[in-house]
C-alpha positions as CSV (number, residue, x, y, z in Angstrom):
1,X,21.8,16.7,4.9
2,X,24.4,14.7,6.7
3,X,23.5,11.1,6.8
4,X,23.6,9.1,10.0
5,X,26.5,6.6,10.0
6,X,27.6,7.6,6.5
7,X,29.5,10.5,4.9
8,X,28.0,9.9,1.5
9,X,24.4,9.3,0.4
10,X,25.2,7.5,-2.8
11,X,24.2,3.8,-3.1
12,X,27.8,2.7,-3.2
13,X,28.4,4.0,0.3
14,X,25.0,3.5,1.9
15,X,23.9,0.5,3.8
16,X,22.6,-1.0,0.6
17,X,24.9,-3.5,-1.1
18,X,26.4,-2.3,-4.4
19,X,28.8,-4.5,-6.3
20,X,30.7,-1.4,-7.6
21,X,31.7,-0.4,-4.1
22,X,35.0,-2.2,-3.3
23,X,34.7,-1.3,0.4
24,X,32.0,-4.0,0.7
25,X,33.9,-6.7,-1.2
26,X,35.5,-9.6,0.7
27,X,37.8,-12.3,-0.6
28,X,36.0,-15.1,1.1
29,X,34.1,-17.5,-1.2
30,X,31.4,-17.6,1.5
31,X,30.4,-14.0,0.7
32,X,26.6,-13.8,0.2
33,X,25.6,-13.2,-3.3
34,X,24.0,-9.8,-4.0
35,X,20.4,-9.9,-5.3
36,X,20.4,-10.7,-9.0
37,X,16.7,-11.5,-9.8
38,X,13.3,-10.1,-9.4
39,X,9.8,-11.7,-9.6
40,X,6.5,-10.6,-11.0
41,X,3.5,-11.8,-9.0
42,X,-0.1,-10.5,-9.2
43,X,-3.6,-11.7,-9.1
44,X,-5.7,-12.5,-12.1
45,X,-7.7,-9.4,-12.8
46,X,-11.1,-9.2,-14.5
47,X,-12.2,-5.7,-15.6
48,X,-15.6,-4.7,-16.7
49,X,-18.9,-3.0,-15.8
50,X,-21.1,-5.6,-14.3
51,X,-18.3,-8.2,-13.9
52,X,-19.3,-8.6,-10.3
53,X,-22.4,-10.6,-11.4
54,X,-20.0,-13.4,-12.5
55,X,-18.7,-14.2,-9.0
56,X,-21.2,-16.9,-8.2
57,X,-20.1,-18.8,-11.3
58,X,-16.4,-18.3,-10.3
59,X,-17.1,-19.9,-6.9
60,X,-19.1,-22.7,-8.4
61,X,-16.2,-23.4,-10.8
62,X,-13.9,-23.6,-7.8
63,X,-16.3,-26.2,-6.3
64,X,-16.7,-24.0,-3.3
65,X,-19.4,-25.0,-0.8
66,X,-18.8,-22.8,2.2
67,X,-17.8,-19.3,1.2
68,X,-17.1,-16.6,3.8
69,X,-17.9,-13.1,2.4
70,X,-16.2,-10.2,4.2
71,X,-17.4,-6.6,4.1
72,X,-17.7,-3.6,6.5
73,X,-20.9,-2.2,8.0
74,X,-21.2,0.6,5.5
75,X,-20.7,-1.5,2.3
76,X,-23.1,-4.1,3.8
77,X,-25.9,-1.7,3.0
78,X,-24.9,-0.8,-0.5
79,X,-25.4,-2.4,-4.0
80,X,-21.9,-4.0,-4.4
81,X,-22.6,-6.5,-1.6
82,X,-26.1,-7.1,-2.8
83,X,-24.8,-7.9,-6.3
84,X,-22.3,-10.4,-4.9
85,X,-24.9,-12.2,-2.7
86,X,-27.4,-12.4,-5.5
87,X,-24.8,-13.9,-7.8
88,X,-23.7,-16.5,-5.1
89,X,-27.3,-17.5,-4.5
90,X,-28.0,-17.9,-8.2
91,X,-25.1,-20.3,-8.4
92,X,-26.5,-22.2,-5.3
93,X,-23.2,-21.8,-3.4
94,X,-23.4,-21.9,0.4
95,X,-22.1,-18.8,2.2
96,X,-22.0,-16.6,5.3
97,X,-21.4,-12.9,5.5
98,X,-19.0,-11.3,8.0
99,X,-19.9,-7.6,8.3
100,X,-17.6,-6.5,11.1
101,X,-14.6,-5.4,9.2
102,X,-13.0,-2.3,10.8
103,X,-12.0,0.5,8.5
104,X,-8.2,0.9,9.1
105,X,-8.0,-2.6,10.8
106,X,-6.3,-3.3,14.1
107,X,-4.7,-6.4,15.6
108,X,-7.9,-6.8,17.6
109,X,-10.2,-6.6,14.5
110,X,-7.9,-8.9,12.6
111,X,-8.1,-11.5,15.4
112,X,-11.9,-11.2,15.6
113,X,-12.1,-11.9,11.9
114,X,-9.7,-14.8,12.2
115,X,-11.6,-16.3,15.0
116,X,-14.8,-16.1,13.0
117,X,-13.2,-17.8,10.0
118,X,-11.7,-20.5,12.1
119,X,-15.1,-21.2,13.5
120,X,-16.9,-21.3,10.1
121,X,-14.1,-23.1,8.3
122,X,-14.8,-21.8,4.8
123,X,-13.4,-23.3,1.6
124,X,-13.2,-20.0,-0.2
125,X,-13.2,-16.3,0.7
126,X,-14.8,-13.2,-0.9
127,X,-13.9,-9.6,0.1
128,X,-16.3,-6.8,-0.9
129,X,-14.9,-3.4,0.1
130,X,-11.9,-1.3,0.2
131,X,-8.3,-2.2,1.2
132,X,-9.4,-2.7,4.9
133,X,-11.8,-5.4,3.9
134,X,-9.5,-7.1,1.4
135,X,-6.6,-7.1,3.9
136,X,-8.8,-8.5,6.6
137,X,-10.0,-11.4,4.4
138,X,-6.3,-12.1,3.5
139,X,-5.5,-12.4,7.2
140,X,-8.5,-14.6,7.9
141,X,-7.5,-16.8,5.0
142,X,-3.9,-17.1,6.1
143,X,-4.7,-17.9,9.8
144,X,-7.5,-20.4,8.8
145,X,-5.0,-22.4,6.8
146,X,-2.4,-22.1,9.6
147,X,-4.9,-22.8,12.3
148,X,-2.4,-23.0,15.2
149,X,-0.5,-19.8,14.3
150,X,-0.4,-16.8,16.5
151,X,-1.1,-13.4,14.8
152,X,2.5,-12.2,15.1
153,X,4.0,-15.3,13.6
154,X,3.6,-14.0,10.0
155,X,3.8,-10.2,10.8
156,X,6.8,-8.4,9.3
157,X,9.9,-8.4,11.5
158,X,10.9,-6.8,13.8
159,X,7.4,-6.3,15.2
160,X,6.5,-9.9,14.3
161,X,8.4,-13.1,13.5
162,X,8.2,-12.7,9.7
163,X,7.5,-16.4,9.1
164,X,7.3,-17.3,5.4
165,X,4.0,-18.7,4.0
166,X,4.9,-22.2,2.8
167,X,1.4,-23.6,2.1
168,X,-1.1,-22.8,-0.5
169,X,-4.0,-20.7,0.9
170,X,-7.7,-21.0,0.1
171,X,-9.2,-19.1,-2.9
172,X,-9.9,-15.4,-2.3
173,X,-11.8,-13.3,-4.7
174,X,-11.5,-9.5,-4.1
175,X,-14.2,-7.1,-5.2
176,X,-12.8,-3.6,-4.5
177,X,-15.3,-0.8,-3.9
178,X,-12.7,2.0,-3.8
179,X,-10.1,3.1,-6.4
180,X,-6.9,3.2,-4.3
181,X,-5.3,0.5,-2.3
182,X,-4.6,-2.0,-5.2
183,X,-5.0,-4.7,-2.5
184,X,-6.8,-6.9,-5.1
185,X,-3.4,-7.3,-6.8
186,X,-1.0,-7.6,-3.8
187,X,0.1,-10.0,-1.1
188,X,0.1,-7.3,1.7
189,X,-2.3,-7.0,4.6
190,X,-1.9,-3.9,6.8
191,X,-3.2,-3.3,10.4
192,X,-2.6,-1.2,13.5
193,X,-0.6,-3.0,16.2
194,X,-2.1,-1.2,19.1
195,X,0.3,-2.0,21.9
196,X,3.2,-0.8,19.8
197,X,1.3,2.3,18.5
198,X,2.4,1.5,15.0
199,X,1.0,0.1,11.7
200,X,2.6,-3.0,10.4
201,X,1.4,-5.9,8.3
202,X,2.0,-9.2,6.6
203,X,3.6,-9.3,3.2
204,X,3.9,-12.5,1.2
205,X,3.0,-13.4,-2.3
206,X,0.9,-16.3,-1.1
207,X,-1.7,-13.8,0.3
208,X,-2.6,-12.3,-3.0
209,X,-6.2,-12.9,-4.2
210,X,-6.8,-15.6,-6.7
211,X,-9.0,-13.1,-8.6
212,X,-9.6,-9.4,-8.4
213,X,-12.9,-8.2,-10.0
214,X,-12.5,-4.5,-11.0
215,X,-16.1,-3.4,-11.7
216,X,-16.4,0.4,-12.1
217,X,-20.1,0.1,-11.0
218,X,-18.8,-0.7,-7.5
219,X,-17.1,2.6,-6.9
220,X,-20.1,4.8,-7.8
221,X,-21.1,5.1,-4.1
222,X,-17.7,6.5,-2.9
223,X,-18.1,9.9,-1.1
224,X,-15.8,12.6,-2.2
225,X,-13.3,12.3,0.6
226,X,-13.1,8.5,0.1
227,X,-12.3,9.2,-3.6
228,X,-9.7,11.6,-2.5
229,X,-8.0,9.4,0.1
230,X,-8.0,6.3,-2.1
231,X,-6.8,8.2,-5.1
232,X,-3.9,9.7,-3.2
233,X,-2.9,6.2,-2.2
234,X,-2.6,5.3,-5.9
235,X,-0.5,8.4,-6.5
236,X,2.0,7.5,-3.7
237,X,2.1,3.8,-4.5
238,X,3.3,4.8,-8.0
239,X,5.8,7.4,-6.9
240,X,7.4,5.3,-4.2
241,X,7.6,2.2,-6.4
242,X,9.1,4.2,-9.2
243,X,11.7,5.8,-6.9
244,X,12.5,2.9,-4.7
245,X,16.0,1.5,-4.5
246,X,16.6,-0.8,-7.5
247,X,16.1,-4.5,-6.8
248,X,19.8,-5.3,-7.4
249,X,20.9,-2.9,-4.7
250,X,18.4,-4.0,-2.1
251,X,20.8,-6.4,-0.5
252,X,21.7,-10.1,-0.5
253,X,19.9,-12.6,-2.6
254,X,17.8,-15.0,-0.5
255,X,19.1,-18.5,0.2
256,X,15.8,-19.8,-1.0
257,X,13.5,-18.1,-3.5
258,X,10.6,-18.6,-1.0
259,X,12.4,-15.9,1.1
260,X,12.6,-13.3,-1.6
261,X,10.5,-10.4,-0.3
262,X,7.3,-9.3,-2.1
263,X,8.6,-5.7,-2.0
264,X,11.8,-6.2,-4.1
265,X,12.7,-2.6,-5.1
266,X,12.2,-0.9,-8.4
267,X,12.5,-3.2,-11.4
268,X,11.8,-3.0,-15.2
269,X,8.4,-4.5,-14.9
270,X,7.1,-2.6,-11.9
271,X,8.4,0.6,-13.5
272,X,6.1,0.2,-16.5
273,X,3.0,-0.2,-14.3
274,X,3.9,2.5,-11.9
275,X,4.7,5.0,-14.6
276,X,1.5,4.4,-16.4
277,X,-0.5,4.7,-13.1
278,X,1.2,8.1,-12.4
279,X,0.1,9.4,-15.8
280,X,-3.5,8.3,-15.3
281,X,-3.8,9.7,-11.7
282,X,-2.4,13.1,-12.7
283,X,-5.3,13.4,-15.2
284,X,-8.1,11.5,-13.6
285,X,-7.9,12.2,-9.9
286,X,-8.5,16.0,-10.1
287,X,-11.5,15.3,-12.4
288,X,-12.9,12.7,-10.1
289,X,-12.8,15.0,-7.1
290,X,-14.2,18.0,-9.0
291,X,-17.2,16.1,-10.5
292,X,-18.8,13.1,-8.8
293,X,-20.6,12.4,-12.1
294,X,-17.4,12.2,-14.2
295,X,-17.7,8.4,-14.8
296,X,-14.8,8.4,-17.2
297,X,-12.4,9.7,-14.6
298,X,-13.7,7.3,-11.9
299,X,-13.3,4.4,-14.3
300,X,-9.7,5.5,-15.1
301,X,-8.9,5.6,-11.3
302,X,-10.1,2.0,-10.9
303,X,-7.6,0.9,-13.5
304,X,-4.9,3.2,-12.1
305,X,-5.3,1.6,-8.7
306,X,-4.7,-1.8,-10.2
307,X,-1.8,-0.7,-12.3
308,X,-0.1,0.9,-9.2
309,X,-1.0,-2.2,-7.2
310,X,0.9,-4.4,-9.7
311,X,3.8,-1.9,-9.6
312,X,4.2,-1.5,-5.9
313,X,3.1,-5.0,-5.1
314,X,6.3,-6.1,-6.6
315,X,8.5,-3.0,-6.4
316,X,7.4,-1.9,-3.0
317,X,6.9,1.5,-1.2
318,X,9.2,3.4,1.1
319,X,9.2,6.6,3.1
320,X,5.7,8.0,2.4
321,X,4.1,4.8,3.6
322,X,6.6,4.3,6.4
323,X,5.8,7.7,7.8
324,X,2.1,7.2,7.4
325,X,2.1,4.2,9.7
326,X,3.3,6.4,12.5
327,X,1.0,9.3,11.6
328,X,-2.2,7.2,11.6
329,X,-1.1,4.8,14.4
330,X,-0.6,7.7,16.9
331,X,-3.7,9.6,15.9
332,X,-5.9,10.1,19.0
333,X,-8.2,12.9,18.0
334,X,-8.6,13.4,14.3
335,X,-11.7,12.3,12.4
336,X,-11.7,12.8,8.7
337,X,-14.9,14.0,7.0
338,X,-17.1,11.6,5.0
339,X,-15.8,8.6,7.0
340,X,-18.2,6.8,9.3
341,X,-16.1,5.7,12.2
342,X,-16.4,5.1,15.9
343,X,-12.7,5.8,16.5
344,X,-10.2,8.6,15.5
345,X,-9.4,8.1,11.8
346,X,-6.8,9.5,9.5
347,X,-7.5,7.7,6.2
348,X,-4.5,5.8,4.9
349,X,-4.2,7.8,1.6
350,X,-4.3,11.1,3.4
351,X,-1.6,10.1,6.0
352,X,0.6,8.9,3.1
353,X,0.2,12.0,1.0
354,X,0.9,14.7,3.5
355,X,4.6,13.8,3.8
356,X,5.1,13.2,0.0
357,X,6.6,16.7,-0.7
358,X,9.2,16.4,2.0
359,X,10.0,12.8,1.1
360,X,10.8,13.6,-2.5
361,X,12.9,16.6,-1.4
362,X,14.9,14.1,0.6
363,X,15.1,11.4,-2.1
364,X,15.5,13.7,-5.1
365,X,19.3,13.5,-5.1
366,X,19.0,9.8,-5.9
367,X,17.7,9.1,-9.4
368,X,16.9,12.7,-10.1
369,X,15.8,12.0,-13.6
370,X,12.9,10.0,-12.3
371,X,11.9,12.7,-9.9
372,X,11.9,15.2,-12.7
373,X,9.9,12.9,-14.9
374,X,7.2,12.6,-12.1
375,X,7.2,16.4,-11.8
376,X,6.6,16.8,-15.5
377,X,3.7,14.3,-15.3
378,X,2.2,16.5,-12.5
379,X,2.5,19.6,-14.7
380,X,5.8,21.1,-13.8
381,X,8.0,22.8,-16.4
382,X,11.3,21.1,-16.2
383,X,12.7,22.5,-19.5
384,X,15.8,24.2,-17.8
385,X,15.8,22.1,-14.6
386,X,19.0,21.1,-13.0
387,X,19.4,17.6,-11.7
388,X,20.4,18.9,-8.3
389,X,17.0,20.7,-8.1
390,X,14.9,17.6,-8.9
391,X,13.7,17.0,-5.3
392,X,12.7,20.6,-4.8
393,X,10.9,20.8,-8.1
394,X,8.9,17.6,-7.5
395,X,8.2,18.7,-3.9
396,X,6.7,22.0,-5.2
397,X,4.7,20.2,-7.9
398,X,3.2,17.8,-5.2
399,X,2.3,20.7,-2.9
400,X,0.4,22.4,-5.7
401,X,-1.3,19.1,-6.6
402,X,-2.3,18.4,-3.0
403,X,-3.4,21.9,-2.3
404,X,-5.7,22.0,-5.4
405,X,-7.3,18.8,-4.3
406,X,-8.0,20.2,-0.8
407,X,-5.7,17.8,1.1
408,X,-5.2,18.8,4.8
409,X,-2.2,21.1,5.3
410,X,0.4,18.8,6.7
411,X,0.5,16.7,9.8
412,X,-0.3,19.7,12.0
413,X,-3.9,19.4,10.6
414,X,-4.1,16.1,12.6
415,X,-3.0,17.8,15.8
416,X,0.7,17.0,15.7
417,X,3.3,19.6,16.7
418,X,7.1,19.6,16.8
419,X,6.9,18.1,20.3
420,X,5.4,14.9,18.8
421,X,8.2,14.3,16.2
422,X,10.2,12.1,18.5
423,X,7.3,9.8,19.3
424,X,6.4,9.6,15.6
425,X,10.0,8.7,14.7
426,X,10.1,5.9,17.2
427,X,6.8,4.6,15.8
428,X,8.2,4.7,12.2
429,X,11.6,3.2,12.8
430,X,10.4,-0.4,13.1
431,X,9.0,-0.3,9.6
432,X,12.1,-2.1,8.2
433,X,10.1,-3.6,5.3
434,X,9.5,-0.3,3.7
435,X,12.3,2.0,5.1
436,X,15.0,-0.3,3.6
437,X,13.6,0.5,0.1
438,X,14.3,4.2,0.4
439,X,16.9,5.2,-2.2
440,X,18.7,7.1,0.5
441,X,19.8,5.7,3.8
442,X,17.3,6.7,6.4
443,X,17.5,6.8,10.2
444,X,16.0,8.8,13.0
445,X,17.6,12.1,12.0
446,X,16.3,11.9,8.4
447,X,12.8,10.9,9.5
448,X,12.6,13.8,11.9
449,X,13.6,16.2,9.1
450,X,10.9,14.8,6.9
451,X,8.2,15.1,9.6
452,X,9.3,18.6,10.6
453,X,9.0,19.7,6.9
454,X,5.6,18.1,6.8
455,X,4.0,20.0,9.7
456,X,2.8,22.5,7.1
457,X,2.8,22.0,3.4
458,X,1.3,25.2,2.0
């Protein structure tokens, strides 16, 4: 495919700085220095059956007296929240429960949670639920500490101002009840910006929880489709982090380390976590979907989610997630089964996964060895594979993997047609934070090609 604004798709001639490309060198001593460092940031993670029962002691150890517990209306009725509340009460810590988290949060639901937190003025936060709940608690924490800030102040540019977080936030303990988002490990909080018809978010290391409690008992109540959607999110986190542009080709080094982005590009540490997560998902996700009583597979997925969270939380994601923000943000009629929702809902993991075959077909010419490695993990025979076929081979492997899991057949399953591609592209283009991590330069033409290829997958 011809690249917009470039006659070559290699990193040396893309919009990504590469020190080996003399075209981009300048004699001036004032030339910005290319990125030369990467960072590893993650939450403390505690793993174990029944570990949730310790949370009251954790809060007491923090000297917390006014804890704000976040959850959604569904989890509010289930054992994970009950376990958390019982533990807090045993430790005689004061608390209140906020039960109005919106699945797939919006700017309005974020603001509602922020207003509630500013009114209660907690000294610690607890999030019991999936990524939507944990992300909402992160936002409430941030805007409680920055009590005079507007919602868009910290939202990623260009949709927001991209203000860095330069204060220490209050303690947040995350108790995930799904095996997917990895939000217990990351500094990202994602929401729908309704007036722009796009998903966006806040990404800063300061947002990451102080502690993530990964208790396999808390995922036992997940319906099949929630297991599927959350598991697909793990898969795509790992693929995108592993195939992202390397950190040293991302661009200029920041003038201050505070400004180094949380999503830095692939790097030697993230690669380890993402690769291991891929191996675990390939084995455990099909088993988890096929048998709700396969406890071993479900426990493996809880760990895989955290592994991928550590990987992408530092390496980043790119085109699958970038496209998903438009797909879910413009959805006006699709309701996914097994999700209790009062609004049209395409679950995040589903909206990410449906473009994955086309994305890897597009990115496969860059770092083809990695694409072939992923294809092998997913069961493809790459014995005699040519590097130039890496994208097609991985694309076919992903189509087979998704089809066998019962994933909807492309974005047409959500009601989109070719006539919607232009609007989807316009919704995706502002996602600079993730699009810039694509290993290939990506503009409107390339996004349109990916979306057209993703109308039907099987």
